[in-house]
N, C-alpha and C positions, 0 to 999 in steps of 0.2 A: 456534541451530546444536547441531550435533550433539555437545554437550561429551564426553559420555563415552567418544565415538569419538576425540577431538583428547587428551584427558587419557591414555588408554589409549595413543596412539601416542606422546605424549611421554613417558610411564613407559616403555615399551621402547626408546624412544632415551637415555633415562638408564641403564638398565641399559648398553647398548651402551658408553655414554661410559666408566662404570667398567670394563668389560671390557677397552676399548683404553687405559686411562690408563697401566699400566705397560711398554706395548709403545712406546707415543707416548713413553714418559719416557727409554725405550733408544735409540729414534731421534734424540732431543734433547737429550743430555746436557748441552750446554751453552748451551743457549738459557733465559733468563729464564722461569721459571714449571714449566720442564721439560716443554716440549711440551704443556702441559695443554690448551690452545685445541685440538689435535689431535686428542683421544683418540678423539672419535666419529669424525671421518674415518677416520682409523685403522682403528677396528673396521670402518667401513663400505667402506673398499677391501678390506680382506683377505678380507669376507664375499662381496663381489663378484667378486674373483680365483676363491674357490674355489666360487663358486655356478657361474661360467660355466665352469671346467677340469670339476668333477663334472659340472655340466649335460649336458657332452657324451656322458654316459652314460646318467644318471637327473635330471631333475628336479622340483622340487615342495618343499613346503614342509621335508620332510626336507633338501634339498640347502642351503638358506637355513640350517638349523639344523646343517649340517657346517659352515659358512663361520663362526657363531659359535662354536662348539666349536673351530676351530684357531685363531680370534683370541684364546681364552681360554687355549688351551694354549702359545701364544707371548709372551702376557703373562705366564703362569706362570714359562715359562722367562726370561724378562727381568725378572722380581722375583726368580729366584733368584738371579739374575749381579748383583743389586743396583740395578736400577732401579726408584727408588722415587718414586711421582709426590705431587707437593704437593697432598693431596686436597684442600684448601679452595680453591687454586687450579682443581684441575679442576669443584669443584660452582660457584664462582661463574660461571668461562666456559660452563659448562652454562647457567647463565641468559641469556647474553650472546646463545647460540645459541636459546634458547627465545623471547626477544623478537625476535629474526629471524625464527624459524618464525610466531611469534604475526602478527608484519606481515603475513606472505603468507598468512597464515588471513584474515585481514580482508580483504584484497585479493581474494582467491578467492573469499570468504563472500558479495560483494555482486555476483558475478557468476561463480557456479560451473559454470555450463551447459556442457558439452564440446559445443564448436560445430563443424559444418563450416565454417563462413563464417570467410574472411580466412585463417588459420592452419592449423597441422595437428595442433590436437587431436584431429579423428576419425581420423587416420590413427596418431596414436600410441597413442587409447585402445583402439583397436582393435587395436593390434600387442600392448599388456599384456594383453588379453582372452585374444586367443589363446594367450598365456604359461601363463596360468592352465589350458589345456587340453591344453599338451604334455608327452609322456613324457620328450624329450630335446632337446636345440638341436643345431641350430638350431630355431625353431620353423615349420611348416608357412604360406607365406604366406596370410593369410587374404583377400586379394583375388587371390589365384591358385591355387586349390585345386591339389594334388595337386606342387607345387613347394615348395622351400625359399626362404625370405625372403630376397630381396636388400636388405637395408637394417641401417643400425645397429640394433641392438638392447638395448643394455648399459644404457641408461638405464631404458628400459621396464622391461629385465629386475630392475633396483634398486628401481624403484617397486612391480611385482608382487612382488618377493621381502619386501618391509616390509609390504605389505599382508598377504601369505600370514601372515609373522611374528607380526603383531598382529590375525590374524583379521577384519582391515577390509576390508567388501565394495570391491571396486575402483571402484565408482561416487562412493566417499568416498577411497578410497586414493589415486586420481588427483591430487587437489588437495592432500591432506597432502601427496603424494610430492614437489609442487613447492614446497611450504613447507619439506621438509625439507633440498632441497638450496640454498635461498634462506639457510636457518641456518644451514647449511655454510659456504656463503661469508661470513656476517657473521662467524662465530666465527674462520674461518681467518685471514680476512684483518685481525680485531682480532689474533689472536694474532700473526701475523707482524709486522705493524706495532708493535705493542706492544714485541715480543722486539727486533727493528731498532733501535727509539729507546732503548729498556734498553742495550744493548748500547754505544749511543754516550751514557751517562752520562744520559740523561733521562727523563720520565716513559712509562712503559710504557700506563697509562692512555691520555694522551694520545695517543700514535702509536697505539695499538689503536684509539680511536675516531675519530681523524681516518683511519685507513687502512678503517677498516668506512665511515664516509661516504662517501670517496671512491670505492671499490670496490665497496660492495652499493648507496648510495643516490643518491650524485652522479649530476649526469647530464653528457652535453655541453652545451657552451657554447651550443649551436643555439638552443634555447629562448629563453634572454636575449638572443641578439643579435635573433631577430624578434621578440618583444615590445620591445625599443628600436625596433626600424625601424617598428612600429605606433605610435611616438610621434611621427614625423616625420611633415610633410604628404604627402598619398595622391601626388603627381605627384614628388616628391623619394624617397620607398620605393620608386616601381616603377621610376624612373631605375637607382639603384644599387643597388637588392636583388636582380639576377639569380644572385648568389653564393648567398644567402640561403635563395632562395626557387624557383628556376628548376628543379630537379630534382622538387622537391616537387611543382610544379604539372605536369610532364610526368607521373608517375606517379599523380596523383589525377584526372587528366581535365580538372581545370579549368583555365581560361585563367590566364595568370601575373599580372593584376591582381587576378583573385577569389583567387589563394591569398596573396596579398600582402593581400589585407584582411581575410583569414579567421585566416590564421596569425599575424599581428600584432596580434591583438585577444585579449586573455583570455577575454571570452566564447563565442568561436568557436574559439579554440586546440584543436588535437586531437594527443595524444601519438603518435600511429601516424605520423605524418608526419617527426617529428624524425627518423628514419634515413635520410630522403632529402635529402641535402645533396649529397654528392660525385657527379658523373653516374656513371651505370654500376655503384654499389655500392650496399651495405646496411651502414650503420654504425649497429651497434647497442651500447648499455651495458647492463651484468649487469639491472640494475633495467626495462629496457625489456623483454628477452627473459621476466624471470619476470612481469611483468605479463600479457605478453602470454600466458603461461600454455601453453605447449607442453613435453611432455617432450622436447624437442630437447636432444641431447649437446653441441652448441655451449654452450648455457643451462647444463644440469644440472652440467655438468664446471669450469664456472669455478672453484668452491670449491676442486676437486680440483686444479685449474693452481695456486691459492695454495699447497696442501698441498707441490706439488713444489718451488714456489720456497722453502718453507719448509725441506724434504729438502735443498734446496741452500746453504741458510744455516749449515744444523746442517753440513755439509760444511764449509763457508768457516770455520766456528768451530772445527773439530777442529786439535790438535796434528799436525805431521808425526810423531809417534812412536806416536800412536795409528791405524797403517796399517790395521789390522784393521777398526778401528770405523768408519774414513771409507769403504772399500770397500763395507763393509754398508749403510752408509746410500747410497754413492753404486748401487751396483748392485744390491741389495737393495732398497732405500726407492724409489730412482727408478726405477728400473728395472721395480721392480712397479707402480707409478704409471703408468710409459709401456706398461706391459701392458693396465690399465683403461683408458689411452687409446685403446689398437687396436680394441676391441669397443664403446668407448663415445661416442667421437668422436675418429676417427683424424687430425683435424686438429691435436690436440694432442699427440701422440707427437712429433711433430718439436720442439715446445716443451719436452716433457721432455728431449730430447737436446741442444737450446740451453741449458738451464737449469745441465745438467751440465756443457757445456762452459764457460759463463761461471763456473762455481763452481770447479771446478778451475783455469782458466787465473789467477783474479785471488786466488784464495786464499794466504794468507801462507806456506803449505806448498807449496812444488813440485811441480811435476806428476810427475816422478820419483819422489818418495818415496813412489808407490803400488807402484812397483816393490821388490823386495828385495834386499838386498846388494848387488854391485858394480855392477849392472845397472843400478841407478836413480843409481849415484854416477855410471856413466861418463855418462848423459844429462844430468846436471846439473854433472859436475866442469868445473874450468877449460878442459880441452880442447874440450868440448864448445860452449861459451860463448866461447873467446877472440878477442879480435878483433870480437865483436858489436856492442857498445856498449850503452848501455839499449834504444835502441831493438830492435834485434836481439835483445835477451835476451829481451824483452817480445812479440817474435813468436815465439821457440823455445818459450816457454812457452805459447803461443796453438796452435803446432802439436800441440807433445805433449799438450795436452788434448784433441784430436780422439779420440785413439783410446779412452779410457775414454770419452768420451762416444757413441761411436759402438757399443760396449758396451752401456751402458743402453738405445741404441736395438733393438739386436740383441737383448736380453733381451725386451723388450717387444714386440717381434716374433712371439718365441718364442712368449710366454705368449699373445698374440692370435692365434696365427697358424692356430686352427679357424674361425675367422671371414675374416682376412686372405689366408690361403693355400689356401683354400677352392671358390674360384670364385663365391663368396658374395658380395663386396662390387661397389658399384655399377660398371657400365662408364664407363672415363673415358680420357683421350687423352694419360694424360700432365701432364706440368709445360710450361707456357708461358712465355718469356720476354718481358721488356718489354710487358706490358698497357699499354694507355693511361692515362696517368698523372694522379694527381692536381693539379687547379689548387690553385695556393696557396693563394686567396682562399676557397674552400668546404674547405680541408680546414682553414683556422683558423677556419672558422663551427663546425667541430666541436671540434676539438683547441686551438686557440687559448688556452684557460685552462691546461692542463696545459702547454703550450711555454713560454707566460710565468712559469710558475712553476718550470720547470726549467732556463730560461734562467737566471733571476733566482737560482736554486739555483747552478748553476755558477760563476756570474759572483760570489756572495758566498762560496763556498767556495775558488774560484780567485783572488782578488782579492789576496791577499798576496803571491803568486806573479806575478801578473801586473804587479802596481805595480812589481817589483824590473825589470822588463824596461827595456832602455833604450829610449832615446826612437827611435833610428834603427830599431831594431829592431821595436818597435814599429809606424813607418809603414809600413815594408816588410811587415808581417804585416796591416795594415789593408787595405794595397794589395792584396795577394796574395787577402785575402777576399775585396776588392770587385769583382776580375776573375772568381774564383771562381763567385761567386753570378751575376754577370751571363752567365758563360758557363751555369749552371744552365738559367738563365732563358730563355736564347736556345734551350737542349735541351729544355724543357717538363720539366722534372728541379729545380724550386727545392724541393719538398719532400723529393725524395730526400737533395738536398746538405743540409737545413735538419736533418731527420732523423741523416744522418749525422754530423753536426758535435756534435747533440747527444750519441749513443753514443761519439764518440771521446772528447768531453769527459767524459763519462763513467768510460770505463776509465782513463784520465789520473789523474782525482780518486782513484780507488780505489789503483790502482798507485803513486800519489805521496803517499797515508796521508791526503789532505784529506778523504774522505767514508768512509763504511762502506757496507753493504750496500745499504742504499737506491739508492746510484749505480748499484748491478749490476743490480735491480731496474728501475732507469730504462732502462738500456743494454737490458735485456729485454724492455720493453714497448713501448718507442718502437722496437726494432729490429723487432717484430712487423710495427711498421705501415710502417716503411722496405720490410722484404719485398715487401708487394703492391704497392710502385711497380716492383718486379723481376721477380716470377715470379707465377703464378697457375696453378691447378688447371683443368685441361682436364674438368671434370666436365659439362657439358650443351652443348648446342648454343644457347648464347644468342647472337643477333643480334649483329651490330658495335656497340662500345661497350659491352656487359655482360659483355665476357669475365672478370670480376674479380666476377661477381654472387656466387655461392659464394663464393668464396675469401675475397671483404670481409667475407660473415656471418659465417664462420667466423672467421678470423684475427683480424678488427679486435677483437670481445667479447675475446678474450685479452689481444690489446696493451692494451687500455684496463684489464684487472684487475690484469694486473703493473704496468702503470704508474701506474693510481693507489694501489695497495699505496706505490709509491715516492714518489707524491706528498702520501699520509699522513704517511710519515717524513720526507720534506724539510722538511714545514711543522711538524710537530712541532718540528723541533730548532730551524727558524726562529726558531716561537713563543716557544721555551723561551729562545734566544738574546737575542729582542727583551724580555722580560719581564726577564731579568738585566741587560740594560742599564740598562732604564727604571728599576729598583729601585737602580743602584748610583748614577743620576744624581740620584733623589729621595734618597739618603743623600748623596752630595756636596754637593747644596745648590747646584750650578752652580757652585761654586769653580773647578773645572777645565772650565771651558766650550769651552776651545781643544780639547779632547780629543773634542767631538762636534761637530766641524765636520770636513770633508774636509780642510782646512788642518791637521788634526792627524792623530792615528791614523785617522781615517773610519770605525772600526770600528762607534760608533753611531749614527751616520747611515746606513751600510749595514743594519744591523741592523734599525732600527726601518722604514726603506724595506720591507726584505725581509719583516716583520712584516706589513706594509701590504698587499702583494702577495698574499699567503697568506690575508688576510682577503677580498681582492677576489677573488680566485678560489674561494674557498669560496661566497661568496655567487652568482658566477656561476653555477657547478655545482649549488645549491641550488635554482634555478627550476625545471628540470624535475623532481626528484621532489616541489616545492610544487605543482606545477599539477597532475601526474598524480595525487597525492594527492586533492585539491580535487574533480578532474574525477571520479573513480573512486569514493572513498568518500563525497566531501562532499553529495552530493545523498541517498545512501542513509540518512547519520546524521541526516541534516535531517529524512526522510520517514520516520523509526524502522522502516527497512526492516530485516527477521529476516534475521539471517545463516545462511547454510548450506554445506555444502562436500560436496552432494550434487551430482552432475556429470548426473544426469540428471533431476534435478526441473525441469529446464525444459520438457524433450521429455514429461514428463509433464501438463504444462500444454498444451503446444503440439498435441501428436501423441498424445493418449491412448490413443487405441484402435489405433494402430499400436504403443505402447509395451508395451499387453498382446500382444500377438500377438509381440513382440521378446523380452518376459520369458518367455512359454513356449516360446520357441525355446531362451533361455538356458538355460533349466532341461534341455534334453536333455542325455544324456550323452554323452560319447565327442568325435570330428571328425566327425558328419556332413556332408557337404557340402549346400550351398543354393544354391539359383541365384534372382538377384535381376535386375533391368534394371541392364546396366553403366551406373557412376554416372558424374556430370560432378563435376569437382573443385569442392571448396568450395560444396555445395549438400547439401539434404537427401537423399542419394543412397546406396547400399550399406551403408545403414543395418543390415541384417540382421546383415550378415558383421561390422562395425564394434561395432556394441554387443553382441554374444554371442560374437565370438572364434571362429565356427564358418568354416571354409573357403568362402567363395563362388568361383564359377566365374570371375568376373572383378570386380573392384570399381573404383576409381577408375581411369579409361583413361588420363588426364593424368599420373597418379605413374606407371602401370606403365609407359609411352612411355619416362619416365626412365632406367628399368634394364631394361628387355628391348625386343628387336627389334619392332620396330612390327609387322610381320608377324604377330606370334606374339599381341601384343595383338588386332590387329585379328579373327584368326581364332576367337579366345574370344567377343569380339563379335558375330561371326557365329553363332557357337554359341548365345549366348543366343535370339538371335533366332530361331532353327531350333526350341529348344524352346517358345519361347512363340507364335509364331507359322506355324511349318513344319507340313507336312503330317504326318501321323501316321506314318509310315515314317522319315522325318528328324528327327522330333523324338526317336522311341523310340531310333533309333539314338545320337542325341547322350545323351541321356539314361544309357544304357550305356555311351557311351565315356568319360563323364567322371563315371562311380559317384555320381549326384547322386540326394542322399535326399528333399531338401526342396525343391518350389518355393514362391518366397514371390510373391503376386500382390495388391501394394497401390494406394495412389494412384499412386506413381509407375511403375510397371508399368500402371496403366492410362492414366495420360498418355501414356505412351511410345506402346504399342501399341495403346492403343482398341480399335475392330471386329475389329483382325488377331486379337486374342485368339480370336474365333470361339467354337468347342465344345472350347475349350482343357479346360475341367472335365469332358467326358464321355470322357475317356479311363480303358479300364479299368484300366490297370497303376498306376493314380494313385487316391488318396482324400482326403476332406477330412481334415486333423488337426488343424486349429483355423480357427475361423470367428468373426469379428465384423462390423459393420456396414461396416469400413474392409479389413479385410485377410481373406485365406482363405490358408491354408499348405495346401499340397498334399504326401501322404507319398507318395512313387516306391516302388514294389514293383519289385524290380530282377528278379526272379523270373519275376515277370509278364510283361517287357517281350517281344514279339514278337522271334521268330527276325529276323534282319536278313539 
């Protein structure tokens, strides 16, 4: 392990944590620990905003340093205004971040190689490398020379910025960057869960620990269910396991019985297939995304999603009379995070808007108090709500909250406008309605643990009110519920109905004072899962049945993240109640036994049952991380494998002579254009552009076809073929047209073009710039090209 690099990286992040502590204390004045957990994320967000905006003019290490200076100045202003961090808490919570960071360093350390196989590490590394060469944003597309990039680059920009700031070569910074954002998720979930539970008068540490476990460590129920099916007789498992194994078998190419046998057995279980359960979707949890090891925005932004929720909580806690601070937290804080989402993971921008809406609508401070003087009074006064009743008044709050929420979205779009409004976003067909819905059984295989916990929490918190309902009303409500559930089942909308009930119940708990912000987070997380039953983004020409493919990948992980923090908060409160009840029972010595039965108050029984439910859900969620850790780290530890964060070390072993050529190319200054054989996705192709960041004529064609017209990609492929196999005049004209500086001829080119390369090396306008037994790199003299 390159420990000096790891320690230096951590030291820089420690400094950034200290820089952001006063600003965080200002943004979270009413939260326990004064927002200490968010000190590092707040700094990183400010640096990202400044780097992106200033980077439109000039980009480099100086741009990143400018972001740090802006964060320091903002913190100095906050400090002068009285924002005093709890420095001991800042230090302790940095250790929480460091623990999460080091966990992912270990995961990446056993398999650090930036691989083209299965995921998109190759794409993201190439993007980060090209950012190290760019003078301004957006960068030139390294897989489509001469044209600006059409892809989200916010995550790669931040990892590149941290690598520049710490002086770390990107081959190491790639993996350290992934670990950084995992640590941000861990500490943010810990901080928000702890603050929510502490605000309810319970243990900050317990709430933080459970929230971090659910959000950053815990997995879906899928693994537990599959392993339990593996304990059944083979014929029974095959007969009843379609909801558990069916879609995974379809995606794997294996037969269904083979998948049941493989994924139901610990020895052959594989974490990769846990996201394939609900047909036509990808359902990931954060740990899955981080172990997968891409720089995908939907994975790396999960910590920022929690920070957005924390800002919503900060607003929620502020009293009505602090209108200026509430506006600053809402529009400046949440609006700024929405801006980062705009260029990092646009799918999260609506989440920031939704969190703003929930916070404004559910806070004790009425939405109208955001307006000054009589304007707010008219919106809230008796005339505005006369005759509306309790339900009408709640709906009026929800309507009024739309306006500030939309302002948050508008600020986010304005900040990210250089990306969103520049024509560089991926092509899409807008938003579609009513995609194929999730079958209930498959949905519960993934989310059954959370659903059970939330249903139990709603029942536990709402029981004192529920038990006061008269018998006739209860029977009527039960009948209506059964009819509604039956209708939903007939309409294949059972999941939609189930999630909607949980969201409405959470709202009711909050607005009647029976629950705190954990129920707001419940509504947010489950609401995102609900949204996928109604809406989908038309972002790729997926075949029938796969309309939600991208939507589910980008939205489900956010839904899990917010719901998981809610689960942590709810669990901590339930466990704290159970502990108090058991302690009281021990002190009582059984004298008031009547109170411990449903014939009495019922609270002790309910409390103990709720605590047992929490433990069961925690155990069900723990199976995935336990299995994944054993699979990824167990063998390496047993074999005494040395850890490393060098992302190119594996290729130096597998492709040593090509790596020598690629290193030579990487040492070239500027942005010379290189030609290599057009790449097939998820293979060792397009490696010259990917490992150096130099713009290539065309890279992975499958990727480019998702973002550019097919005919333009095909024209580039034909141009590359003319360069390698065309006659002299055609090759010369093409080299001139695209301003090619280097032509790469390695094993992939020889395999693709074979004997058609002919006398490629005998052209007078090119000379050998680098050569070994595997690769020849030719330098093209543009001035020597013949007239065309």
